[in-house]
N, C-alpha and C positions, 0 to 999 in steps of 0.2 A: 154158738151158745152164748148166753148173756154173761156179762162180767160177774154177776152174782154167783155163778156156778164154780168159779175158781176158788180154791182153798188158800189159806194163808201161806205166803211164800211162793206161790205159783206165778209164773210169768206167762203172759199172753200177748198176742199182737192184735191190734184192733183191725177188724175186717170191714165193719159197717157201723154207722151210727144212725139209729132210727129216731122216730118221733117227728113232731112238727118242726117247721122251720126255726121257730124260736128256741126250741129245745136243742136242736142240732147246733145252732149258733152259740148258745150258752156253753155247751160241752166243748165245742171247738175253741172257744175263748179260754177255757180252762186248760187246754192242751191235749184234749182227746181228739186226735187226728188219725184218720185211716192210715195204717202202716206203722204207727207208733207202738212201742212196747210198753206194757203196763204190768207192774208188780203189785200183787195184793199184799198189803202189810197187815191188815186186821179187818175182821168182820164182826160187828156187834149188832145183833138184832136185825140183820138185813142191811144195815148201813155199812159202807165200805170205805176203808182208808187205803189209798193206792199211791204208788210212786210212779209218776209219769213226767217225762222231761226233767228229771232231777228235782221234782217238787212233790211234796206230800199234799194230797188233796182228799178231802172227805166228801163223799156224796151219799145221798140217801138211796134206798132200795129202788125207788121208782126211776131215778136217773140212771142208776147202774144197769137196770134192765134194758135201757135203750142202747147200751154199748155192747156190740157183738164181738166176740173173740173168735 
């Protein structure tokens, strides 16, 4: 399921990152790597604030849909 399906406070492990090569590289550079744990801190209008690798990152809904948990 995509990252957008997690509720606030839930933790998931990244199983796959979709999208084209540029999108995958962008998310990888932010710390979204297969096997890494992600905690959803807040969701506002589809946009997601997550904690990954001890960093808070905000991504829009389109990017979050490429991250599979």
